All heavy atoms as a GROMACS GRO file, in nm:
protein
  606
    1MET      N    1   4.246  12.140  12.848
    1MET     CA    2   4.194  12.108  12.716
    1MET      C    3   4.045  12.140  12.712
    1MET      O    4   3.980  12.134  12.815
    1MET     CB    5   4.215  11.959  12.687
    1MET     CG    6   4.356  11.921  12.668
    1MET     SD    7   4.372  11.749  12.623
    1MET     CE    8   4.549  11.736  12.634
    2PHE      N    9   4.000  12.167  12.591
    2PHE     CA   10   3.859  12.192  12.571
    2PHE      C   11   3.804  12.090  12.472
    2PHE      O   12   3.875  12.048  12.378
    2PHE     CB   13   3.839  12.333  12.515
    2PHE     CG   14   3.891  12.440  12.608
    2PHE    CD1   15   4.003  12.513  12.571
    2PHE    CD2   16   3.829  12.466  12.729
    2PHE    CE1   17   4.052  12.614  12.657
    2PHE    CE2   18   3.877  12.564  12.812
    2PHE     CZ   19   3.991  12.639  12.776
    3TYR      N   20   3.682  12.048  12.496
    3TYR     CA   21   3.623  11.944  12.413
    3TYR      C   22   3.605  11.985  12.265
    3TYR      O   23   3.617  11.902  12.177
    3TYR     CB   24   3.488  11.899  12.471
    3TYR     CG   25   3.508  11.810  12.590
    3TYR    CD1   26   3.510  11.864  12.719
    3TYR    CD2   27   3.526  11.674  12.576
    3TYR    CE1   28   3.526  11.780  12.830
    3TYR    CE2   29   3.543  11.591  12.684
    3TYR     CZ   30   3.546  11.646  12.810
    3TYR     OH   31   3.564  11.564  12.918
    4ASP      N   32   3.584  12.110  12.240
    4ASP     CA   33   3.558  12.152  12.101
    4ASP      C   34   3.678  12.226  12.044
    4ASP      O   35   3.665  12.307  11.952
    4ASP     CB   36   3.434  12.239  12.096
    4ASP     CG   37   3.446  12.367  12.181
    4ASP    OD1   38   3.541  12.374  12.260
    4ASP    OD2   39   3.359  12.454  12.168
    5ASP      N   40   3.797  12.196  12.095
    5ASP     CA   41   3.917  12.268  12.052
    5ASP      C   42   3.963  12.222  11.912
    5ASP      O   43   3.927  12.112  11.866
    5ASP     CB   44   4.028  12.250  12.154
    5ASP     CG   45   4.097  12.381  12.188
    5ASP    OD1   46   4.087  12.474  12.108
    5ASP    OD2   47   4.162  12.387  12.293
    6HIS      N   48   4.044  12.301  11.851
    6HIS     CA   49   4.093  12.278  11.715
    6HIS      C   50   4.227  12.201  11.718
    6HIS      O   51   4.295  12.200  11.819
    6HIS     CB   52   4.112  12.411  11.643
    6HIS     CG   53   4.207  12.502  11.718
    6HIS    ND1   54   4.342  12.494  11.705
    6HIS    CD2   55   4.184  12.596  11.815
    6HIS    CE1   56   4.398  12.582  11.786
    6HIS    NE2   57   4.304  12.644  11.856
    7ILE      N   58   4.261  12.141  11.605
    7ILE     CA   59   4.391  12.078  11.594
    7ILE      C   60   4.492  12.186  11.558
    7ILE      O   61   4.452  12.294  11.510
    7ILE     CB   62   4.390  11.963  11.487
    7ILE    CG1   63   4.338  12.011  11.354
    7ILE    CG2   64   4.306  11.849  11.539
    7ILE    CD1   65   4.347  11.907  11.246
    8PRO      N   66   4.619  12.166  11.581
    8PRO     CA   67   4.688  12.050  11.626
    8PRO      C   68   4.670  12.027  11.779
    8PRO      O   69   4.628  12.122  11.852
    8PRO     CB   70   4.836  12.076  11.596
    8PRO     CG   71   4.846  12.225  11.605
    8PRO     CD   72   4.715  12.278  11.554
    9PRO      N   73   4.696  11.905  11.824
    9PRO     CA   74   4.682  11.877  11.971
    9PRO      C   75   4.764  11.972  12.055
    9PRO      O   76   4.882  11.994  12.032
    9PRO     CB   77   4.735  11.734  11.981
    9PRO     CG   78   4.717  11.674  11.844
    9PRO     CD   79   4.743  11.787  11.753
   10HIS      N   80   4.698  12.029  12.157
   10HIS     CA   81   4.763  12.125  12.244
   10HIS      C   82   4.690  12.131  12.378
   10HIS      O   83   4.581  12.074  12.393
   10HIS     CB   84   4.764  12.265  12.179
   10HIS     CG   85   4.628  12.321  12.160
   10HIS    ND1   86   4.548  12.288  12.051
   10HIS    CD2   87   4.552  12.406  12.233
   10HIS    CE1   88   4.434  12.351  12.060
   10HIS    NE2   89   4.432  12.422  12.172
   11PHE      N   90   4.748  12.197  12.472
   11PHE     CA   91   4.682  12.223  12.600
   11PHE      C   92   4.700  12.369  12.637
   11PHE      O   93   4.789  12.436  12.586
   11PHE     CB   94   4.730  12.128  12.710
   11PHE     CG   95   4.877  12.138  12.743
   11PHE    CD1   96   4.917  12.218  12.847
   11PHE    CD2   97   4.970  12.066  12.673
   11PHE    CE1   98   5.054  12.228  12.880
   11PHE    CE2   99   5.106  12.074  12.703
   11PHE     CZ  100   5.148  12.155  12.808
   12HIS      N  101   4.613  12.415  12.721
   12HIS     CA  102   4.612  12.558  12.762
   12HIS      C  103   4.675  12.570  12.901
   12HIS      O  104   4.653  12.483  12.987
   12HIS     CB  105   4.468  12.611  12.768
   12HIS     CG  106   4.401  12.606  12.635
   12HIS    ND1  107   4.382  12.720  12.558
   12HIS    CD2  108   4.352  12.503  12.561
   12HIS    CE1  109   4.319  12.685  12.448
   12HIS    NE2  110   4.299  12.556  12.449
   13VAL      N  111   4.751  12.676  12.920
   13VAL     CA  112   4.815  12.705  13.048
   13VAL      C  113   4.770  12.845  13.090
   13VAL      O  114   4.778  12.940  13.011
   13VAL     CB  115   4.967  12.701  13.038
   13VAL    CG1  116   5.030  12.730  13.174
   13VAL    CG2  117   5.014  12.566  12.986
   14LYS      N  118   4.728  12.858  13.214
   14LYS     CA  119   4.698  12.988  13.273
   14LYS      C  120   4.782  13.006  13.399
   14LYS      O  121   4.785  12.914  13.483
   14LYS     CB  122   4.550  13.003  13.305
   14LYS     CG  123   4.465  13.011  13.182
   14LYS     CD  124   4.322  13.039  13.217
   14LYS     CE  125   4.241  13.048  13.088
   14LYS     NZ  126   4.103  13.088  13.113
   15TYR      N  127   4.843  13.121  13.414
   15TYR     CA  128   4.920  13.153  13.533
   15TYR      C  129   4.907  13.302  13.558
   15TYR      O  130   4.953  13.381  13.476
   15TYR     CB  131   5.068  13.116  13.514
   15TYR     CG  132   5.151  13.155  13.632
   15TYR    CD1  133   5.152  13.080  13.748
   15TYR    CD2  134   5.231  13.270  13.623
   15TYR    CE1  135   5.231  13.120  13.856
   15TYR    CE2  136   5.309  13.309  13.731
   15TYR     CZ  137   5.308  13.233  13.849
   15TYR     OH  138   5.385  13.273  13.955
   16ALA      N  139   4.840  13.335  13.669
   16ALA     CA  140   4.814  13.477  13.699
   16ALA      C  141   4.749  13.543  13.577
   16ALA      O  142   4.651  13.492  13.526
   16ALA     CB  143   4.941  13.547  13.743
   17GLU      N  144   4.810  13.651  13.526
   17GLU     CA  145   4.751  13.718  13.408
   17GLU      C  146   4.804  13.667  13.277
   17GLU      O  147   4.769  13.716  13.172
   17GLU     CB  148   4.777  13.870  13.417
   17GLU     CG  149   4.921  13.910  13.399
   17GLU     CD  150   5.007  13.904  13.528
   17GLU    OE1  151   4.957  13.860  13.633
   17GLU    OE2  152   5.122  13.944  13.520
   18HIS      N  153   4.886  13.562  13.281
   18HIS     CA  154   4.946  13.503  13.162
   18HIS      C  155   4.870  13.383  13.116
   18HIS      O  156   4.812  13.310  13.196
   18HIS     CB  157   5.092  13.461  13.190
   18HIS     CG  158   5.175  13.572  13.243
   18HIS    ND1  159   5.225  13.672  13.165
   18HIS    CD2  160   5.217  13.600  13.370
   18HIS    CE1  161   5.296  13.754  13.239
   18HIS    NE2  162   5.291  13.714  13.365
   19SER      N  163   4.874  13.357  12.985
   19SER     CA  164   4.814  13.234  12.932
   19SER      C  165   4.889  13.196  12.805
   19SER      O  166   4.954  13.280  12.741
   19SER     CB  167   4.666  13.254  12.904
   19SER     OG  168   4.647  13.350  12.802
   20ALA      N  169   4.882  13.068  12.774
   20ALA     CA  170   4.952  13.016  12.655
   20ALA      C  171   4.886  12.887  12.610
   20ALA      O  172   4.821  12.818  12.687
   20ALA     CB  173   5.099  12.995  12.683
   21LYS      N  174   4.910  12.855  12.483
   21LYS     CA  175   4.877  12.725  12.429
   21LYS      C  176   5.009  12.655  12.398
   21LYS      O  177   5.100  12.714  12.343
   21LYS     CB  178   4.798  12.734  12.301
   21LYS     CG  179   4.658  12.790  12.317
   21LYS     CD  180   4.587  12.795  12.183
   21LYS     CE  181   4.452  12.864  12.198
   21LYS     NZ  182   4.387  12.876  12.068
   22VAL      N  183   5.018  12.528  12.437
   22VAL     CA  184   5.142  12.452  12.418
   22VAL      C  185   5.112  12.328  12.334
   22VAL      O  186   5.019  12.251  12.362
   22VAL     CB  187   5.200  12.408  12.555
   22VAL    CG1  188   5.328  12.327  12.536
   22VAL    CG2  189   5.228  12.528  12.643
   23SER      N  190   5.188  12.310  12.226
   23SER     CA  191   5.172  12.194  12.140
   23SER      C  192   5.215  12.068  12.216
   23SER      O  193   5.322  12.065  12.277
   23SER     CB  194   5.258  12.210  12.016
   23SER     OG  195   5.269  12.087  11.945
   24ILE      N  196   5.131  11.965  12.210
   24ILE     CA  197   5.166  11.838  12.274
   24ILE      C  198   5.283  11.771  12.201
   24ILE      O  199   5.371  11.713  12.261
   24ILE     CB  200   5.045  11.745  12.284
   24ILE    CG1  201   4.937  11.806  12.376
   24ILE    CG2  202   5.087  11.606  12.334
   24ILE    CD1  203   4.807  11.734  12.378
   25ASP      N  204   5.282  11.778  12.068
   25ASP     CA  205   5.384  11.710  11.988
   25ASP      C  206   5.524  11.774  12.001
   25ASP      O  207   5.622  11.705  12.013
   25ASP     CB  208   5.342  11.704  11.844
   25ASP     CG  209   5.222  11.614  11.825
   25ASP    OD1  210   5.203  11.517  11.902
   25ASP    OD2  211   5.143  11.639  11.731
   26THR      N  212   5.529  11.905  12.000
   26THR     CA  213   5.657  11.975  12.000
   26THR      C  214   5.695  12.039  12.132
   26THR      O  215   5.809  12.081  12.151
   26THR     CB  216   5.662  12.082  11.892
   26THR    OG1  217   5.566  12.185  11.925
   26THR    CG2  218   5.635  12.025  11.752
   27LEU      N  219   5.596  12.053  12.223
   27LEU     CA  220   5.615  12.122  12.349
   27LEU      C  221   5.662  12.265  12.328
   27LEU      O  222   5.739  12.320  12.408
   27LEU     CB  223   5.708  12.046  12.442
   27LEU     CG  224   5.660  11.910  12.489
   27LEU    CD1  225   5.758  11.849  12.586
   27LEU    CD2  226   5.521  11.914  12.545
   28GLU      N  227   5.614  12.327  12.222
   28GLU     CA  228   5.640  12.471  12.195
   28GLU      C  229   5.517  12.549  12.223
   28GLU      O  230   5.403  12.503  12.200
   28GLU     CB  231   5.685  12.487  12.049
   28GLU     CG  232   5.817  12.422  12.015
   28GLU     CD  233   5.849  12.437  11.866
   28GLU    OE1  234   5.762  12.477  11.788
   28GLU    OE2  235   5.967  12.408  11.830
   29ILE      N  236   5.536  12.674  12.264
   29ILE     CA  237   5.422  12.766  12.279
   29ILE      C  238   5.378  12.805  12.138
   29ILE      O  239   5.460  12.852  12.060
   29ILE     CB  240   5.460  12.888  12.362
   29ILE    CG1  241   5.480  12.848  12.509
   29ILE    CG2  242   5.354  12.996  12.351
   29ILE    CD1  243   5.512  12.965  12.599
   30THR      N  244   5.252  12.784  12.110
   30THR     CA  245   5.198  12.822  11.982
   30THR      C  246   5.121  12.953  11.987
   30THR      O  247   5.093  13.011  11.884
   30THR     CB  248   5.106  12.712  11.926
   30THR    OG1  249   4.998  12.690  12.016
   30THR    CG2  250   5.183  12.583  11.905
   31GLU      N  251   5.087  12.993  12.109
   31GLU     CA  252   5.016  13.120  12.127
   31GLU      C  253   5.031  13.165  12.272
   31GLU      O  254   5.029  13.083  12.362
   31GLU     CB  255   4.869  13.099  12.095
   31GLU     CG  256   4.786  13.226  12.093
   31GLU     CD  257   4.640  13.195  12.052
   31GLU    OE1  258   4.622  13.131  11.949
   31GLU    OE2  259   4.551  13.234  12.129
   32GLY      N  260   5.049  13.294  12.294
   32GLY     CA  261   5.056  13.347  12.425
   32GLY      C  262   5.198  13.355  12.479
   32GLY      O  263   5.296  13.340  12.405
   33ARG      N  264   5.209  13.374  12.610
   33ARG     CA  265   5.340  13.393  12.671
   33ARG      C  266   5.328  13.356  12.818
   33ARG      O  267   5.227  13.378  12.885
   33ARG     CB  268   5.379  13.538  12.659
   33ARG     CG  269   5.517  13.572  12.707
   33ARG     CD  270   5.543  13.724  12.690
   33ARG     NE  271   5.648  13.772  12.771
   33ARG     CZ  272   5.654  13.776  12.904
   33ARG    NH1  273   5.553  13.731  12.973
   33ARG    NH2  274   5.756  13.824  12.967
   34LEU      N  275   5.436  13.298  12.874
   34LEU     CA  276   5.448  13.262  13.014
   34LEU      C  277   5.581  13.312  13.067
   34LEU      O  278   5.680  13.317  12.994
   34LEU     CB  279   5.439  13.110  13.035
   34LEU     CG  280   5.313  13.039  12.996
   34LEU    CD1  281   5.330  12.890  12.998
   34LEU    CD2  282   5.198  13.083  13.087
   35PRO      N  283   5.587  13.347  13.196
   35PRO     CA  284   5.717  13.379  13.257
   35PRO      C  285   5.813  13.260  13.242
   35PRO      O  286   5.770  13.145  13.239
   35PRO     CB  287   5.681  13.405  13.403
   35PRO     CG  288   5.537  13.440  13.405
   35PRO     CD  289   5.476  13.360  13.293
   36ARG      N  290   5.938  13.291  13.228
   36ARG     CA  291   6.039  13.190  13.200
   36ARG      C  292   6.038  13.074  13.299
   36ARG      O  293   6.042  12.956  13.262
   36ARG     CB  294   6.180  13.254  13.202
   36ARG     CG  295   6.283  13.174  13.135
   36ARG     CD  296   6.414  13.250  13.129
   36ARG     NE  297   6.389  13.390  13.089
   36ARG     CZ  298   6.479  13.473  13.055
   36ARG    NH1  299   6.605  13.438  13.056
   36ARG    NH2  300   6.446  13.596  13.020
   37ARG      N  301   6.028  13.102  13.427
   37ARG     CA  302   6.028  12.997  13.533
   37ARG      C  303   5.902  12.909  13.519
   37ARG      O  304   5.910  12.787  13.528
   37ARG     CB  305   6.033  13.061  13.671
   37ARG     CG  306   6.016  12.965  13.783
   37ARG     CD  307   6.149  12.907  13.826
   37ARG     NE  308   6.130  12.827  13.950
   37ARG     CZ  309   6.151  12.697  13.953
   37ARG    NH1  310   6.195  12.633  13.848
   37ARG    NH2  311   6.131  12.630  14.066
   38VAL      N  312   5.789  12.972  13.498
   38VAL     CA  313   5.664  12.895  13.478
   38VAL      C  314   5.672  12.808  13.355
   38VAL      O  315   5.635  12.690  13.358
   38VAL     CB  316   5.542  12.990  13.470
   38VAL    CG1  317   5.416  12.918  13.438
   38VAL    CG2  318   5.530  13.068  13.600
   39LEU      N  319   5.722  12.862  13.245
   39LEU     CA  320   5.736  12.786  13.123
   39LEU      C  321   5.824  12.662  13.147
   39LEU      O  322   5.794  12.554  13.102
   39LEU     CB  323   5.795  12.871  13.012
   39LEU     CG  324   5.822  12.799  12.879
   39LEU    CD1  325   5.692  12.738  12.823
   39LEU    CD2  326   5.883  12.896  12.780
   40ALA      N  327   5.935  12.677  13.219
   40ALA     CA  328   6.025  12.564  13.245
   40ALA      C  329   5.950  12.456  13.322
   40ALA      O  330   5.966  12.338  13.291
   40ALA     CB  331   6.146  12.612  13.322
   41LEU      N  332   5.873  12.494  13.422
   41LEU     CA  333   5.797  12.394  13.500
   41LEU      C  334   5.690  12.326  13.414
   41LEU      O  335   5.673  12.204  13.421
   41LEU     CB  336   5.734  12.461  13.621
   41LEU     CG  337   5.832  12.508  13.728
   41LEU    CD1  338   5.759  12.592  13.831
   41LEU    CD2  339   5.900  12.389  13.793
   42VAL      N  340   5.620  12.405  13.332
   42VAL     CA  341   5.517  12.348  13.246
   42VAL      C  342   5.580  12.250  13.148
   42VAL      O  343   5.527  12.138  13.125
   42VAL     CB  344   5.440  12.458  13.169
   42VAL    CG1  345   5.357  12.403  13.055
   42VAL    CG2  346   5.357  12.538  13.265
   43LEU      N  347   5.690  12.283  13.088
   43LEU     CA  348   5.755  12.195  12.991
   43LEU      C  349   5.807  12.070  13.053
   43LEU      O  350   5.803  11.960  12.996
   43LEU     CB  351   5.863  12.271  12.912
   43LEU     CG  352   5.814  12.384  12.826
   43LEU    CD1  353   5.932  12.452  12.754
   43LEU    CD2  354   5.707  12.342  12.729
   44GLU      N  355   5.860  12.081  13.174
   44GLU     CA  356   5.908  11.962  13.248
   44GLU      C  357   5.788  11.869  13.273
   44GLU      O  358   5.796  11.746  13.249
   44GLU     CB  359   5.971  12.004  13.380
   44GLU     CG  360   6.023  11.887  13.459
   44GLU     CD  361   6.086  11.927  13.592
   44GLU    OE1  362   6.106  12.047  13.616
   44GLU    OE2  363   6.116  11.835  13.671
   45TRP      N  364   5.679  11.923  13.323
   45TRP     CA  365   5.558  11.844  13.348
   45TRP      C  366   5.506  11.779  13.219
   45TRP      O  367   5.477  11.660  13.217
   45TRP     CB  368   5.449  11.933  13.411
   45TRP     CG  369   5.318  11.867  13.426
   45TRP    CD1  370   5.281  11.785  13.527
   45TRP    CD2  371   5.208  11.874  13.337
   45TRP    NE1  372   5.152  11.740  13.506
   45TRP    CE2  373   5.103  11.795  13.392
   45TRP    CE3  374   5.186  11.944  13.217
   45TRP    CZ2  375   4.982  11.780  13.330
   45TRP    CZ3  376   5.064  11.927  13.155
   45TRP    CH2  377   4.963  11.846  13.209
   46ALA      N  378   5.497  11.858  13.112
   46ALA     CA  379   5.444  11.807  12.988
   46ALA      C  380   5.532  11.694  12.929
   46ALA      O  381   5.479  11.596  12.876
   46ALA     CB  382   5.428  11.920  12.887
   47ALA      N  383   5.661  11.709  12.942
   47ALA     CA  384   5.751  11.604  12.890
   47ALA      C  385   5.732  11.474  12.966
   47ALA      O  386   5.734  11.366  12.905
   47ALA     CB  387   5.898  11.651  12.900
   48LEU      N  388   5.707  11.483  13.096
   48LEU     CA  389   5.682  11.362  13.176
   48LEU      C  390   5.550  11.295  13.148
   48LEU      O  391   5.531  11.176  13.164
   48LEU     CB  392   5.688  11.399  13.324
   48LEU     CG  393   5.823  11.436  13.379
   48LEU    CD1  394   5.810  11.492  13.523
   48LEU    CD2  395   5.919  11.317  13.377
   49HIS      N  396   5.452  11.375  13.101
   49HIS     CA  397   5.315  11.327  13.083
   49HIS      C  398   5.264  11.340  12.940
   49HIS      O  399   5.142  11.345  12.918
   49HIS     CB  400   5.220  11.403  13.178
   49HIS     CG  401   5.259  11.385  13.320
   49HIS    ND1  402   5.231  11.268  13.390
   49HIS    CD2  403   5.321  11.466  13.408
   49HIS    CE1  404   5.276  11.278  13.513
   49HIS    NE2  405   5.329  11.397  13.529
   50ARG      N  406   5.354  11.338  12.843
   50ARG     CA  407   5.312  11.358  12.704
   50ARG      C  408   5.213  11.253  12.656
   50ARG      O  409   5.117  11.284  12.588
   50ARG     CB  410   5.432  11.366  12.615
   50ARG     CG  411   5.397  11.415  12.475
   50ARG     CD  412   5.512  11.423  12.384
   50ARG     NE  413   5.599  11.533  12.426
   50ARG     CZ  414   5.709  11.568  12.360
   50ARG    NH1  415   5.742  11.505  12.249
   50ARG    NH2  416   5.782  11.667  12.400
   51ASP      N  417   5.236  11.127  12.690
   51ASP     CA  418   5.146  11.020  12.648
   51ASP      C  419   5.007  11.040  12.708
   51ASP      O  420   4.906  11.020  12.639
   51ASP     CB  421   5.200  10.882  12.684
   51ASP     CG  422   5.319  10.842  12.602
   51ASP    OD1  423   5.338  10.898  12.491
   51ASP    OD2  424   5.396  10.754  12.646
   52GLU      N  425   5.001  11.080  12.833
   52GLU     CA  426   4.872  11.106  12.899
   52GLU      C  427   4.802  11.227  12.835
   52GLU      O  428   4.680  11.225  12.819
   52GLU     CB  429   4.892  11.131  13.048
   52GLU     CG  430   4.942  11.007  13.120
   52GLU     CD  431   5.000  11.044  13.257
   52GLU    OE1  432   5.118  11.083  13.260
   52GLU    OE2  433   4.925  11.038  13.355
   53LEU      N  434   4.878  11.326  12.798
   53LEU     CA  435   4.821  11.444  12.731
   53LEU      C  436   4.765  11.403  12.595
   53LEU      O  437   4.653  11.445  12.558
   53LEU     CB  438   4.926  11.553  12.714
   53LEU     CG  439   4.966  11.626  12.841
   53LEU    CD1  440   5.095  11.704  12.820
   53LEU    CD2  441   4.853  11.721  12.884
   54ARG      N  442   4.834  11.319  12.523
   54ARG     CA  443   4.786  11.273  12.393
   54ARG      C  444   4.657  11.192  12.411
   54ARG      O  445   4.563  11.205  12.331
   54ARG     CB  446   4.891  11.187  12.323
   54ARG     CG  447   5.004  11.269  12.266
   54ARG     CD  448   5.100  11.180  12.189
   54ARG     NE  449   5.208  11.259  12.135
   54ARG     CZ  450   5.338  11.237  12.151
   54ARG    NH1  451   5.375  11.135  12.227
   54ARG    NH2  452   5.426  11.314  12.099
   55GLN      N  453   4.654  11.107  12.512
   55GLN     CA  454   4.535  11.027  12.538
   55GLN      C  455   4.416  11.117  12.574
   55GLN      O  456   4.307  11.100  12.520
   55GLN     CB  457   4.562  10.926  12.652
   55GLN     CG  458   4.440  10.840  12.683
   55GLN     CD  459   4.467  10.742  12.790
   55GLN    OE1  460   4.574  10.740  12.850
   55GLN    NE2  461   4.368  10.661  12.822
   56ASN      N  462   4.439  11.217  12.657
   56ASN     CA  463   4.332  11.310  12.692
   56ASN      C  464   4.284  11.388  12.571
   56ASN      O  465   4.164  11.417  12.557
   56ASN     CB  466   4.375  11.405  12.805
   56ASN     CG  467   4.346  11.352  12.942
   56ASN    OD1  468   4.279  11.248  12.958
   56ASN    ND2  469   4.394  11.420  13.044
   57TRP      N  470   4.377  11.424  12.484
   57TRP     CA  471   4.335  11.494  12.360
   57TRP      C  472   4.239  11.406  12.277
   57TRP      O  473   4.135  11.457  12.235
   57TRP     CB  474   4.460  11.529  12.277
   57TRP     CG  475   4.421  11.598  12.148
   57TRP    CD1  476   4.404  11.539  12.026
   57TRP    CD2  477   4.388  11.734  12.131
   57TRP    NE1  478   4.365  11.632  11.935
   57TRP    CE2  479   4.353  11.755  11.996
   57TRP    CE3  480   4.386  11.847  12.215
   57TRP    CZ2  481   4.318  11.877  11.941
   57TRP    CZ3  482   4.349  11.968  12.163
   57TRP    CH2  483   4.315  11.984  12.028
   58GLN      N  484   4.275  11.281  12.264
   58GLN     CA  485   4.188  11.189  12.187
   58GLN      C  486   4.053  11.171  12.256
   58GLN      O  487   3.949  11.170  12.189
   58GLN     CB  488   4.255  11.053  12.168
   58GLN     CG  489   4.376  11.058  12.079
   58GLN     CD  490   4.345  11.109  11.938
   58GLN    OE1  491   4.240  11.077  11.884
   58GLN    NE2  492   4.435  11.190  11.883
   59GLN      N  493   4.052  11.161  12.388
   59GLN     CA  494   3.927  11.148  12.462
   59GLN      C  495   3.843  11.273  12.448
   59GLN      O  496   3.722  11.267  12.434
   59GLN     CB  497   3.957  11.114  12.606
   59GLN     CG  498   4.006  10.972  12.624
   59GLN     CD  499   4.035  10.933  12.764
   59GLN    OE1  500   4.130  10.859  12.787
   59GLN    NE2  501   3.958  10.979  12.860
   60ALA      N  502   3.903  11.390  12.454
   60ALA     CA  503   3.831  11.515  12.441
   60ALA      C  504   3.766  11.524  12.300
   60ALA      O  505   3.651  11.563  12.288
   60ALA     CB  506   3.924  11.634  12.465
   61ARG      N  507   3.841  11.485  12.200
   61ARG     CA  508   3.788  11.490  12.063
   61ARG      C  509   3.671  11.394  12.046
   61ARG      O  510   3.581  11.419  11.963
   61ARG     CB  511   3.899  11.450  11.962
   61ARG     CG  512   4.018  11.546  11.963
   61ARG     CD  513   3.988  11.681  11.905
   61ARG     NE  514   3.972  11.669  11.760
   61ARG     CZ  515   3.941  11.768  11.682
   61ARG    NH1  516   3.925  11.890  11.729
   61ARG    NH2  517   3.930  11.750  11.554
   62ALA      N  518   3.670  11.284  12.125
   62ALA     CA  519   3.562  11.187  12.118
   62ALA      C  520   3.448  11.221  12.215
   62ALA      O  521   3.350  11.147  12.222
   62ALA     CB  522   3.616  11.047  12.150
   63GLY      N  523   3.464  11.332  12.291
   63GLY     CA  524   3.360  11.373  12.383
   63GLY      C  525   3.357  11.288  12.513
   63GLY      O  526   3.255  11.288  12.580
   64MET      N  527   3.465  11.223  12.540
   64MET     CA  528   3.475  11.138  12.658
   64MET      C  529   3.539  11.216  12.775
   64MET      O  530   3.612  11.311  12.748
   64MET     CB  531   3.556  11.012  12.626
   64MET     CG  532   3.495  10.927  12.516
   64MET     SD  533   3.604  10.796  12.461
   64MET     CE  534   3.638  10.710  12.614
   65PRO      N  535   3.513  11.170  12.898
   65PRO     CA  536   3.575  11.238  13.012
   65PRO      C  537   3.728  11.230  13.007
   65PRO      O  538   3.784  11.132  12.956
   65PRO     CB  539   3.524  11.161  13.134
   65PRO     CG  540   3.406  11.088  13.085
   65PRO     CD  541   3.424  11.065  12.938
   66LEU      N  542   3.792  11.335  13.056
   66LEU     CA  543   3.941  11.335  13.060
   66LEU      C  544   3.991  11.271  13.188
   66LEU      O  545   3.925  11.277  13.292
   66LEU     CB  546   3.989  11.479  13.050
   66LEU     CG  547   3.942  11.561  12.929
   66LEU    CD1  548   4.002  11.699  12.932
   66LEU    CD2  549   3.971  11.490  12.803
   67ASN      N  550   4.109  11.212  13.180
   67ASN     CA  551   4.172  11.154  13.295
   67ASN      C  552   4.255  11.262  13.370
   67ASN      O  553   4.310  11.352  13.304
   67ASN     CB  554   4.268  11.042  13.253
   67ASN     CG  555   4.195  10.927  13.189
   67ASN    OD1  556   4.085  10.890  13.232
   67ASN    ND2  557   4.248  10.876  13.079
   68ASP      N  558   4.260  11.252  13.499
   68ASP     CA  559   4.348  11.340  13.579
   68ASP      C  560   4.492  11.306  13.547
   68ASP      O  561   4.526  11.188  13.526
   68ASP     CB  562   4.322  11.322  13.727
   68ASP     CG  563   4.188  11.374  13.772
   68ASP    OD1  564   4.128  11.459  13.700
   68ASP    OD2  565   4.140  11.330  13.878
   69ILE      N  566   4.575  11.409  13.547
   69ILE     CA  567   4.719  11.391  13.525
   69ILE      C  568   4.788  11.448  13.650
   69ILE      O  569   4.758  11.558  13.694
   69ILE     CB  570   4.768  11.463  13.398
   69ILE    CG1  571   4.695  11.406  13.275
   69ILE    CG2  572   4.918  11.449  13.386
   69ILE    CD1  573   4.729  11.476  13.145
   70GLU      N  574   4.877  11.367  13.704
   70GLU     CA  575   4.947  11.406  13.828
   70GLU      C  576   5.023  11.536  13.809
   70GLU      O  577   5.083  11.562  13.702
   70GLU     CB  578   5.048  11.298  13.868
   70GLU     CG  579   4.984  11.168  13.912
   70GLU     CD  580   4.906  11.182  14.038
   70GLU    OE1  581   4.953  11.250  14.131
   70GLU    OE2  582   4.793  11.124  14.049
   71PRO      N  583   5.025  11.617  13.912
   71PRO     CA  584   5.103  11.742  13.905
   71PRO      C  585   5.252  11.716  13.918
   71PRO      O  586   5.295  11.604  13.953
   71PRO     CB  587   5.054  11.822  14.028
   71PRO     CG  588   5.010  11.718  14.124
   71PRO     CD  589   4.954  11.606  14.039
   72LEU      N  590   5.330  11.814  13.888
   72LEU     CA  591   5.476  11.805  13.904
   72LEU      C  592   5.510  11.806  14.051
   72LEU      O  593   5.455  11.886  14.126
   72LEU     CB  594   5.542  11.924  13.832
   72LEU     CG  595   5.693  11.920  13.810
   72LEU    CD1  596   5.732  11.798  13.726
   72LEU    CD2  597   5.741  12.049  13.749
   73GLU      N  598   5.597  11.716  14.092
   73GLU     CA  599   5.632  11.712  14.235
   73GLU      C  600   5.760  11.787  14.262
   73GLU      O  601   5.845  11.804  14.184
   73GLU     CB  602   5.651  11.566  14.279
   73GLU     CG  603   5.522  11.491  14.273
   73GLU     CD  604   5.535  11.349  14.321
   73GLU    OE1  605   5.636  11.318  14.392
   73GLU    OE2  606   5.449  11.268  14.291
   0.00000   0.00000   0.00000
């Protein structure tokens, strides 16, 4: 996430030469592209941590530090 990012709430994913923006509310890619396997892992992680992602989005909008979110195990 970026502090000066635009709505709707989303997060950025980078993997090798690929990048994408993923909507927190719908878990859909809104921009970019990821390999199928990477996308599956990202969506699994995001579904598990959606509330934390929403909280971080609000904190970023308020200029506050973001909380760490556990990786997928």
